[in-house]
MDAnalysis code that builds the backbone (N, CA, C; Angstrom):
import MDAnalysis as mda
import numpy as np

u = mda.Universe.empty(558, n_residues=186, atom_resindex=np.repeat(np.arange(186), 3), trajectory=True)
u.add_TopologyAttr("name", ["N", "CA", "C"] * 186)
u.add_TopologyAttr("resid", np.arange(1, 187))
u.add_TopologyAttr("resname", ["MET", "LYS", "THR", "THR", "VAL", "LYS", "TYR", "SER", "VAL", "ALA", "VAL", "LEU", "SER", "PHE", "ALA", "LEU", "PHE", "SER", "ASN", "VAL", "ASP", "ALA", "SER", "ILE", "ILE", "THR", "ILE", "GLU", "THR", "GLY", "PHE", "SER", "THR", "ALA", "GLY", "PRO", "GLN", "ILE", "ASP", "ALA", "ALA", "ALA", "TYR", "LYS", "SER", "LEU", "ILE", "ASP", "ALA", "ALA", "VAL", "ALA", "SER", "PRO", "SER", "ALA", "GLY", "TYR", "GLY", "THR", "ALA", "THR", "VAL", "SER", "ILE", "TYR", "ASP", "THR", "ILE", "SER", "ASN", "HIS", "SER", "LEU", "PHE", "PRO", "GLY", "GLY", "SER", "TYR", "THR", "ASP", "ILE", "ALA", "PHE", "LYS", "SER", "THR", "ILE", "ASP", "PHE", "TYR", "VAL", "SER", "ALA", "GLU", "ASN", "ALA", "GLY", "ALA", "TRP", "GLN", "PHE", "ARG", "ALA", "GLY", "VAL", "ASP", "PHE", "GLY", "HIS", "GLY", "GLY", "THR", "MET", "TYR", "VAL", "ASP", "GLY", "ILE", "ALA", "TYR", "ASP", "PHE", "LYS", "THR", "THR", "ASP", "MET", "TRP", "TRP", "SER", "GLY", "SER", "TYR", "SER", "GLU", "SER", "SER", "GLN", "TYR", "LEU", "SER", "ILE", "ASN", "SER", "LEU", "ASN", "LEU", "ALA", "ALA", "GLY", "ALA", "HIS", "THR", "LEU", "SER", "LEU", "TYR", "GLY", "PHE", "GLU", "GLY", "CYS", "CYS", "ASP", "GLY", "TYR", "GLN", "GLN", "ALA", "GLN", "PHE", "SER", "TYR", "GLY", "GLY", "SER", "GLY", "PHE", "THR", "THR", "GLN", "ARG", "ARG", "ILE"])
u.atoms.positions = np.array([
    [-23.055, -29.701, 242.439],
    [-23.464, -30.950, 243.024],
    [-22.242, -31.589, 243.667],
    [-22.400, -32.053, 244.881],
    [-21.302, -32.711, 245.570],
    [-21.613, -34.185, 245.681],
    [-20.575, -34.980, 245.575],
    [-20.728, -36.418, 245.632],
    [-19.900, -36.948, 246.784],
    [-20.444, -37.880, 247.501],
    [-19.707, -38.449, 248.618],
    [-19.678, -39.951, 248.523],
    [-18.533, -40.472, 248.829],
    [-18.394, -41.893, 248.966],
    [-17.791, -42.118, 250.314],
    [-18.377, -42.965, 251.061],
    [-17.802, -43.302, 252.340],
    [-17.573, -44.788, 252.351],
    [-16.383, -45.164, 252.622],
    [-16.017, -46.560, 252.557],
    [-15.231, -46.885, 253.810],
    [-15.710, -47.838, 254.550],
    [-15.009, -48.236, 255.755],
    [-14.462, -49.627, 255.554],
    [-13.200, -49.753, 255.755],
    [-12.585, -51.056, 255.727],
    [-12.594, -51.511, 257.164],
    [-13.238, -52.632, 257.411],
    [-13.333, -53.130, 258.769],
    [-11.941, -53.261, 259.352],
    [-11.780, -53.963, 260.368],
    [-10.522, -53.995, 261.099],
    [-9.380, -54.454, 260.201],
    [-8.316, -53.647, 260.173],
    [-7.118, -53.971, 259.390],
    [-5.961, -54.155, 260.345],
    [-5.007, -54.967, 259.960],
    [-3.791, -55.062, 260.756],
    [-2.609, -54.730, 259.894],
    [-1.521, -54.469, 260.528],
    [-0.282, -54.275, 259.814],
    [0.340, -55.666, 259.733],
    [0.171, -56.313, 258.587],
    [0.341, -57.744, 258.407],
    [1.654, -58.346, 258.865],
    [2.746, -57.863, 258.447],
    [4.005, -58.528, 258.750],
    [4.464, -58.365, 260.188],
    [3.793, -57.502, 260.937],
    [4.212, -57.229, 262.298],
    [3.094, -57.594, 263.249],
    [3.180, -58.749, 263.888],
    [2.100, -59.229, 264.733],
    [1.904, -58.379, 265.976],
    [2.868, -57.558, 266.352],
    [2.743, -56.733, 267.543],
    [2.098, -55.381, 267.276],
    [1.788, -55.066, 266.050],
    [1.109, -53.826, 265.724],
    [-0.380, -54.118, 265.734],
    [-1.096, -53.369, 266.555],
    [-2.508, -53.637, 266.705],
    [-3.311, -53.148, 265.504],
    [-4.578, -53.530, 265.469],
    [-5.476, -53.321, 264.330],
    [-5.712, -51.855, 264.015],
    [-6.166, -51.604, 262.793],
    [-6.551, -50.269, 262.364],
    [-7.888, -50.323, 261.648],
    [-8.459, -49.150, 261.479],
    [-9.677, -48.994, 260.695],
    [-9.388, -47.924, 259.653],
    [-9.728, -48.213, 258.406],
    [-9.485, -47.266, 257.318],
    [-10.833, -46.836, 256.751],
    [-11.004, -45.545, 256.638],
    [-12.215, -44.985, 256.037],
    [-11.790, -44.151, 254.841],
    [-12.392, -44.414, 253.706],
    [-12.109, -43.646, 252.495],
    [-13.392, -42.969, 252.068],
    [-13.297, -41.663, 251.816],
    [-14.445, -40.885, 251.370],
    [-14.037, -40.114, 250.121],
    [-14.924, -40.074, 249.133],
    [-14.675, -39.239, 247.965],
    [-15.886, -38.369, 247.702],
    [-15.643, -37.232, 247.099],
    [-16.724, -36.319, 246.755],
    [-16.376, -35.560, 245.493],
    [-17.363, -34.991, 244.863],
    [-17.170, -34.210, 243.644],
    [-16.503, -32.878, 243.977],
    [-15.472, -32.521, 243.208],
    [-14.853, -31.207, 243.348],
    [-14.049, -30.886, 242.095],
    [-14.124, -29.643, 241.677],
    [-13.297, -29.161, 240.568],
    [-12.173, -28.273, 241.082],
    [-11.917, -28.296, 242.383],
    [-10.866, -27.460, 242.979],
    [-9.493, -27.834, 242.419],
    [-8.659, -26.852, 242.313],
    [-7.287, -27.050, 241.860],
    [-6.332, -27.050, 243.039],
    [-5.046, -26.849, 242.776],
    [-4.056, -26.805, 243.858],
    [-4.420, -25.738, 244.897],
    [-4.114, -26.023, 246.152],
    [-4.454, -25.139, 247.257],
    [-3.205, -24.461, 247.827],
    [-3.427, -23.419, 248.603],
    [-2.327, -22.625, 249.144],
    [-1.582, -23.335, 250.279],
    [-2.270, -24.209, 251.018],
    [-1.624, -24.906, 252.125],
    [-2.412, -26.172, 252.488],
    [-1.856, -26.958, 253.411],
    [-2.473, -28.222, 253.818],
    [-3.856, -28.003, 254.418],
    [-4.016, -26.947, 255.201],
    [-5.304, -26.666, 255.832],
    [-6.392, -26.398, 254.794],
    [-6.039, -25.745, 253.690],
    [-7.023, -25.480, 252.632],
    [-7.475, -26.782, 251.983],
    [-6.538, -27.710, 251.727],
    [-6.921, -29.022, 251.192],
    [-7.906, -29.699, 252.137],
    [-7.542, -29.757, 253.403],
    [-8.375, -30.438, 254.396],
    [-9.779, -29.826, 254.448],
    [-9.865, -28.510, 254.514],
    [-11.149, -27.833, 254.619],
    [-12.042, -28.076, 253.403],
    [-11.507, -27.889, 252.215],
    [-12.302, -28.081, 250.998],
    [-12.721, -29.538, 250.800],
    [-11.825, -30.460, 251.103],
    [-12.150, -31.877, 250.914],
    [-13.155, -32.347, 251.948],
    [-13.003, -31.911, 253.207],
    [-14.007, -32.262, 254.218],
    [-15.395, -31.780, 253.776],
    [-15.488, -30.596, 253.191],
    [-16.771, -30.078, 252.709],
    [-17.282, -30.893, 251.523],
    [-16.391, -31.272, 250.620],
    [-16.807, -32.015, 249.418],
    [-17.317, -33.410, 249.736],
    [-16.780, -34.050, 250.773],
    [-17.207, -35.421, 251.084],
    [-18.403, -35.463, 252.036],
    [-18.908, -34.295, 252.416],
    [-19.999, -34.236, 253.388],
    [-21.385, -34.526, 252.808],
    [-21.556, -34.445, 251.477],
    [-22.878, -34.623, 250.857],
    [-22.865, -35.766, 249.853],
    [-23.548, -36.877, 250.163],
    [-23.565, -38.021, 249.236],
    [-24.268, -37.702, 247.912],
    [-23.860, -38.420, 246.867],
    [-24.447, -38.258, 245.539],
    [-24.220, -39.533, 244.743],
    [-24.838, -39.628, 243.579],
    [-24.726, -40.828, 242.735],
    [-23.300, -41.045, 242.245],
    [-22.962, -42.289, 241.905],
    [-21.666, -42.621, 241.337],
    [-20.624, -43.040, 242.343],
    [-20.970, -43.054, 243.593],
    [-20.050, -43.418, 244.661],
    [-20.771, -44.331, 245.643],
    [-20.067, -44.906, 246.565],
    [-20.712, -45.818, 247.507],
    [-19.803, -46.204, 248.649],
    [-20.082, -47.366, 249.235],
    [-19.327, -47.886, 250.377],
    [-18.777, -49.251, 250.000],
    [-17.526, -49.513, 250.383],
    [-16.909, -50.805, 250.058],
    [-15.933, -51.214, 251.142],
    [-15.715, -52.504, 251.253],
    [-14.701, -53.064, 252.149],
    [-13.691, -53.820, 251.300],
    [-12.403, -53.615, 251.576],
    [-11.354, -54.316, 250.836],
    [-10.469, -55.074, 251.801],
    [-9.737, -56.036, 251.270],
    [-8.865, -56.839, 252.126],
    [-7.449, -56.296, 252.211],
    [-7.088, -55.338, 251.349],
    [-5.755, -54.743, 251.378],
    [-5.843, -53.301, 250.887],
    [-5.093, -52.404, 251.523],
    [-5.096, -51.001, 251.107],
    [-4.115, -50.833, 249.948],
    [-4.558, -51.305, 248.805],
    [-3.742, -51.312, 247.595],
    [-4.701, -51.284, 246.410],
    [-4.291, -50.682, 245.338],
    [-5.122, -50.496, 244.140],
    [-6.490, -49.901, 244.492],
    [-6.472, -48.885, 245.364],
    [-7.685, -48.177, 245.759],
    [-7.934, -47.055, 244.762],
    [-9.124, -46.989, 244.220],
    [-9.542, -45.870, 243.376],
    [-11.051, -45.758, 243.460],
    [-11.554, -44.598, 243.125],
    [-12.992, -44.406, 243.145],
    [-13.689, -45.344, 242.161],
    [-13.196, -45.404, 240.923],
    [-13.876, -46.211, 239.906],
    [-13.763, -47.710, 240.161],
    [-12.694, -48.163, 240.824],
    [-12.579, -49.604, 241.088],
    [-13.428, -50.045, 242.273],
    [-13.693, -49.143, 243.191],
    [-14.501, -49.492, 244.360],
    [-15.994, -49.434, 244.098],
    [-16.408, -48.552, 243.186],
    [-17.823, -48.276, 243.028],
    [-18.233, -48.360, 241.568],
    [-19.086, -49.306, 241.200],
    [-19.563, -49.413, 239.816],
    [-20.141, -48.068, 239.362],
    [-19.696, -47.614, 238.224],
    [-20.147, -46.324, 237.717],
    [-19.481, -45.141, 238.385],
    [-18.470, -45.411, 239.211],
    [-17.769, -44.342, 239.924],
    [-17.025, -43.426, 238.966],
    [-16.943, -42.175, 239.332],
    [-16.326, -41.161, 238.485],
    [-14.815, -41.357, 238.370],
    [-14.281, -41.022, 237.210],
    [-12.847, -40.988, 236.960],
    [-12.318, -39.557, 237.074],
    [-13.209, -38.574, 237.220],
    [-12.801, -37.170, 237.192],
    [-13.388, -36.379, 238.356],
    [-12.771, -35.224, 238.625],
    [-13.270, -34.249, 239.601],
    [-13.548, -34.882, 240.964],
    [-12.497, -35.477, 241.548],
    [-12.649, -36.224, 242.797],
    [-11.888, -35.550, 243.933],
    [-12.584, -35.330, 245.036],
    [-11.971, -34.948, 246.310],
    [-11.818, -36.257, 247.076],
    [-10.603, -36.583, 247.494],
    [-10.327, -37.878, 248.105],
    [-9.816, -37.698, 249.524],
    [-10.426, -38.417, 250.462],
    [-10.011, -38.390, 251.865],
    [-9.866, -39.825, 252.359],
    [-8.749, -40.101, 252.953],
    [-8.508, -41.411, 253.552],
    [-8.089, -41.202, 254.999],
    [-8.758, -41.879, 255.915],
    [-8.450, -41.778, 257.334],
    [-8.107, -43.169, 257.856],
    [-6.915, -43.300, 258.421],
    [-6.473, -44.580, 258.966],
    [-6.279, -44.403, 260.467],
    [-7.171, -44.988, 261.247],
    [-7.057, -44.975, 262.705],
    [-6.341, -46.250, 263.116],
    [-5.220, -46.107, 263.840],
    [-4.439, -47.282, 264.216],
    [-3.901, -47.135, 265.630],
    [-3.477, -48.240, 266.180],
    [-2.976, -48.277, 267.550],
    [-1.535, -48.772, 267.542],
    [-0.680, -48.086, 268.265],
    [0.720, -48.480, 268.405],
    [0.897, -49.090, 269.789],
    [1.378, -50.319, 269.842],
    [1.636, -50.973, 271.129],
    [2.911, -50.405, 271.746],
    [3.111, -50.626, 273.026],
    [4.299, -50.120, 273.729],
    [5.579, -50.631, 273.086],
    [5.580, -51.872, 272.638],
    [6.802, -52.428, 272.037],
    [7.092, -51.886, 270.646],
    [6.104, -51.250, 269.998],
    [6.312, -50.670, 268.671],
    [6.360, -49.149, 268.684],
    [6.372, -48.569, 269.874],
    [6.507, -47.116, 269.974],
    [7.909, -46.726, 269.509],
    [8.007, -45.536, 268.936],
    [9.300, -45.053, 268.451],
    [9.183, -44.511, 267.043],
    [10.248, -44.674, 266.253],
    [10.331, -44.082, 264.909],
    [9.474, -44.843, 263.905],
    [8.580, -44.125, 263.245],
    [7.700, -44.659, 262.211],
    [7.906, -43.866, 260.933],
    [7.629, -44.499, 259.804],
    [7.622, -43.853, 258.496],
    [6.301, -44.203, 257.812],
    [5.808, -43.270, 257.003],
    [4.595, -43.494, 256.231],
    [4.828, -43.019, 254.809],
    [4.182, -43.683, 253.870],
    [4.176, -43.204, 252.495],
    [2.870, -43.639, 251.848],
    [2.397, -42.780, 250.963],
    [1.140, -43.057, 250.272],
    [1.319, -42.728, 248.803],
    [1.235, -43.754, 247.993],
    [1.240, -43.578, 246.552],
    [-0.147, -43.152, 246.136],
    [-0.259, -41.974, 245.553],
    [-1.564, -41.392, 245.244],
    [-1.651, -40.980, 243.779],
    [-2.858, -40.709, 243.331],
    [-3.089, -40.062, 242.048],
    [-3.892, -38.809, 242.349],
    [-3.185, -37.748, 242.738],
    [-3.782, -36.462, 243.073],
    [-3.261, -35.441, 242.068],
    [-3.982, -35.245, 240.982],
    [-3.550, -34.347, 239.924],
    [-3.444, -32.890, 240.338],
    [-4.128, -32.525, 241.431],
    [-4.086, -31.145, 241.910],
    [-3.479, -31.060, 243.304],
    [-2.622, -32.021, 243.645],
    [-1.915, -31.984, 244.919],
    [-2.700, -32.571, 246.075],
    [-2.022, -32.613, 247.229],
    [-2.644, -33.171, 248.418],
    [-1.752, -33.023, 249.632],
    [-2.187, -33.606, 250.731],
    [-1.479, -33.470, 251.999],
    [-1.636, -34.719, 252.856],
    [-0.695, -34.895, 253.791],
    [-0.699, -36.023, 254.725],
    [-0.608, -35.482, 256.149],
    [-1.521, -35.933, 256.992],
    [-1.576, -35.540, 258.397],
    [-1.375, -36.770, 259.284],
    [-0.816, -36.574, 260.464],
    [-0.854, -37.575, 261.529],
    [-1.300, -36.852, 262.792],
    [-2.312, -37.390, 263.413],
    [-2.867, -36.842, 264.648],
    [-3.159, -35.348, 264.534],
    [-3.726, -34.952, 263.389],
    [-4.152, -33.579, 263.187],
    [-3.071, -32.588, 262.791],
    [-1.844, -33.052, 262.578],
    [-0.736, -32.180, 262.181],
    [-0.301, -32.543, 260.763],
    [-0.203, -31.529, 259.898],
    [0.225, -31.750, 258.514],
    [1.739, -31.969, 258.474],
    [2.159, -33.060, 257.809],
    [3.582, -33.369, 257.690],
    [4.098, -33.307, 256.259],
    [3.244, -33.504, 255.273],
    [3.657, -33.397, 253.880],
    [2.542, -32.707, 253.111],
    [2.932, -31.927, 252.114],
    [1.993, -31.120, 251.362],
    [2.620, -30.846, 250.002],
    [1.888, -31.154, 248.940],
    [2.368, -30.902, 247.584],
    [1.222, -30.340, 246.746],
    [1.547, -29.348, 245.902],
    [0.536, -28.748, 245.032],
    [0.665, -29.254, 243.599],
    [1.642, -30.086, 243.354],
    [1.909, -30.575, 242.006],
    [1.097, -31.818, 241.682],
    [1.100, -32.189, 240.425],
    [0.443, -33.408, 239.962],
    [1.226, -34.608, 240.469],
    [0.610, -35.391, 241.331],
    [1.238, -36.618, 241.844],
    [0.575, -37.805, 241.170],
    [1.359, -38.576, 240.465],
    [0.882, -39.809, 239.859],
    [1.869, -40.900, 240.209],
    [1.553, -41.635, 241.252],
    [2.414, -42.641, 241.843],
    [2.797, -43.739, 240.868],
    [1.916, -44.256, 240.119],
    [2.097, -45.307, 239.106],
    [2.835, -46.544, 239.606],
    [2.677, -46.868, 240.890],
    [3.228, -48.119, 241.425],
    [4.689, -48.088, 241.822],
    [5.344, -46.926, 241.793],
    [6.764, -46.853, 242.112],
    [7.038, -45.744, 243.124],
    [7.855, -46.068, 244.109],
    [8.254, -45.070, 245.101],
    [9.649, -44.514, 244.795],
    [10.082, -44.578, 243.558],
    [11.426, -44.118, 243.206],
    [11.513, -42.598, 243.056],
    [10.403, -41.914, 242.857],
    [10.408, -40.461, 242.670],
    [9.573, -39.806, 243.769],
    [10.224, -39.177, 244.748],
    [9.531, -38.641, 245.922],
    [8.511, -37.551, 245.602],
    [8.610, -36.919, 244.438],
    [7.628, -35.888, 244.081],
    [6.268, -36.493, 243.733],
    [6.206, -37.810, 243.594],
    [4.986, -38.479, 243.146],
    [4.187, -39.152, 244.262],
    [4.589, -38.953, 245.504],
    [3.836, -39.543, 246.614],
    [3.983, -38.690, 247.867],
    [3.121, -38.917, 248.833],
    [3.181, -38.237, 250.125],
    [3.935, -39.114, 251.102],
    [4.723, -38.501, 251.994],
    [5.492, -39.322, 252.926],
    [5.861, -38.569, 254.190],
    [6.167, -39.344, 255.203],
    [6.767, -38.853, 256.447],
    [7.970, -39.756, 256.683],
    [9.159, -39.181, 256.655],
    [10.383, -39.982, 256.742],
    [10.717, -40.454, 258.139],
    [10.319, -39.716, 259.159],
    [10.556, -40.161, 260.527],
    [9.621, -39.406, 261.460],
    [8.856, -40.156, 262.220],
    [7.922, -39.579, 263.174],
    [7.922, -40.457, 264.413],
    [8.219, -39.865, 265.550],
    [8.251, -40.613, 266.794],
    [6.822, -40.742, 267.333],
    [6.309, -41.974, 267.385],
    [4.961, -42.220, 267.880],
    [5.009, -42.943, 269.221],
    [4.277, -42.416, 270.182],
    [4.138, -43.056, 271.482],
    [3.099, -44.167, 271.392],
    [3.092, -45.050, 272.366],
    [2.063, -46.083, 272.425],
    [0.700, -45.403, 272.538],
    [-0.297, -45.970, 271.861],
    [-1.646, -45.421, 271.921],
    [-2.280, -45.291, 270.553],
    [-3.434, -44.640, 270.526],
    [-4.208, -44.468, 269.293],
    [-3.666, -43.288, 268.484],
    [-3.615, -43.463, 267.164],
    [-3.143, -42.430, 266.243],
    [-4.014, -42.431, 264.994],
    [-3.956, -41.330, 264.237],
    [-4.714, -41.215, 262.995],
    [-3.833, -40.652, 261.891],
    [-3.767, -41.367, 260.776],
    [-3.108, -40.915, 259.560],
    [-4.210, -40.507, 258.593],
    [-4.126, -39.285, 258.042],
    [-5.142, -38.793, 257.109],
    [-4.484, -38.302, 255.831],
    [-5.101, -38.638, 254.709],
    [-4.640, -38.195, 253.393],
    [-5.766, -37.420, 252.745],
    [-5.422, -36.295, 252.101],
    [-6.387, -35.468, 251.392],
    [-5.803, -35.115, 250.038],
    [-6.607, -35.173, 248.973],
    [-6.114, -34.767, 247.667],
    [-7.221, -34.583, 246.656],
    [-6.894, -33.856, 245.581],
    [-7.821, -33.613, 244.478],
    [-7.303, -34.259, 243.204],
    [-8.189, -34.913, 242.473],
    [-7.855, -35.501, 241.173],
    [-8.802, -34.928, 240.134],
    [-8.248, -34.328, 239.068],
    [-9.061, -33.745, 238.013],
    [-9.480, -34.754, 236.966],
    [-8.593, -35.700, 236.675],
    [-8.933, -36.712, 235.676],
    [-8.231, -38.027, 235.962],
    [-8.715, -39.033, 235.424],
    [-8.030, -40.317, 235.274],
    [-8.049, -41.259, 236.468],
    [-8.347, -40.825, 237.679],
    [-8.557, -41.669, 238.858],
    [-7.677, -42.913, 238.901],
    [-6.382, -42.715, 239.095],
    [-5.447, -43.833, 239.196],
    [-5.484, -44.487, 240.563],
    [-4.734, -45.568, 240.703],
    [-4.740, -46.362, 241.934],
    [-3.885, -45.744, 243.024],
    [-4.236, -46.089, 244.292],
    [-3.526, -45.574, 245.455],
    [-3.161, -46.712, 246.399],
    [-2.162, -46.431, 247.232],
    [-1.684, -47.414, 248.205],
    [-1.134, -46.646, 249.406],
    [-1.289, -47.189, 250.617],
    [-0.696, -46.602, 251.819],
    [0.151, -47.659, 252.517],
    [1.350, -47.244, 252.953],
    [2.277, -48.167, 253.606],
    [2.884, -47.526, 254.850],
    [3.441, -48.357, 255.714],
    [4.088, -47.905, 256.933],
    [5.358, -48.707, 257.156],
    [6.204, -48.168, 258.013],
    [7.409, -48.852, 258.463],
    [7.694, -48.349, 259.869],
    [8.187, -49.202, 260.739],
    [8.588, -48.734, 262.066],
    [9.844, -49.455, 262.500],
    [10.619, -48.776, 263.322],
    [11.837, -49.362, 263.869],
    [12.843, -49.791, 262.822],
    [12.859, -49.157, 261.664],
    [13.818, -49.502, 260.617],
    [13.425, -50.691, 259.760],
    [12.208, -51.207, 259.941],
    [11.744, -52.342, 259.137],
    [11.411, -51.886, 257.722],
    [11.192, -52.826, 256.821],
    [10.762, -52.496, 255.461],
    [9.322, -52.036, 255.460],
    [8.913, -51.388, 254.376],
    [7.537, -50.911, 254.264],
    [6.571, -52.063, 254.043],
    [5.387, -51.928, 254.632],
    [4.336, -52.935, 254.549],
    [3.017, -52.274, 254.157],
    [2.309, -52.886, 253.239],
    [0.980, -52.429, 252.860],
    [-0.022, -53.007, 253.858],
    [-0.978, -52.198, 254.261],
    [-1.943, -52.631, 255.263],
    [-2.880, -53.698, 254.723],
    [-3.172, -54.684, 255.563],
    [-4.084, -55.783, 255.209],
    [-5.128, -55.951, 256.300],
    [-6.260, -56.491, 255.894],
    [-7.338, -56.767, 256.847],
    [-7.021, -58.026, 257.627],
    [-7.467, -58.065, 258.870],
    [-7.286, -59.270, 259.697],
    [-8.140, -60.379, 259.171],
])
């Protein structure tokens, strides 16, 4: 049985930077008992399949900040185990904010995961990642340390598997050497 949760966060902005245009975040979860995968493409393929069929225990939600995201906190009766997690952040970079960007995502992916930008995998881990609110240990989160983005539309995607415990997640960005910022809704 596969379970799907599709959650769209309406228009989000990158709060501290008024020149960064809005984004849309979609989070989908589905039932999966898959373990660590051989590469980023395998994570993407299996998770896309797992989130394709809706089932009980999941739903749709809108949040005001991309922080403390978990299946069980978003959906009453949501599962704490066997979760395929997909997060898609569609955002726009203005001409004045084009250049070097950084991304990091604190996740709870017990069976590893991957981070893509514009369809290209940039980070991939097969180990148990449990962010626990701290970015002090790089093995516990997904990141891109420097990526040159041109003005225009872009997509950041996160994929991962969690076997148990469904901990909280957060996604942040930085550009032009600024500090990291958690995404907020307009």
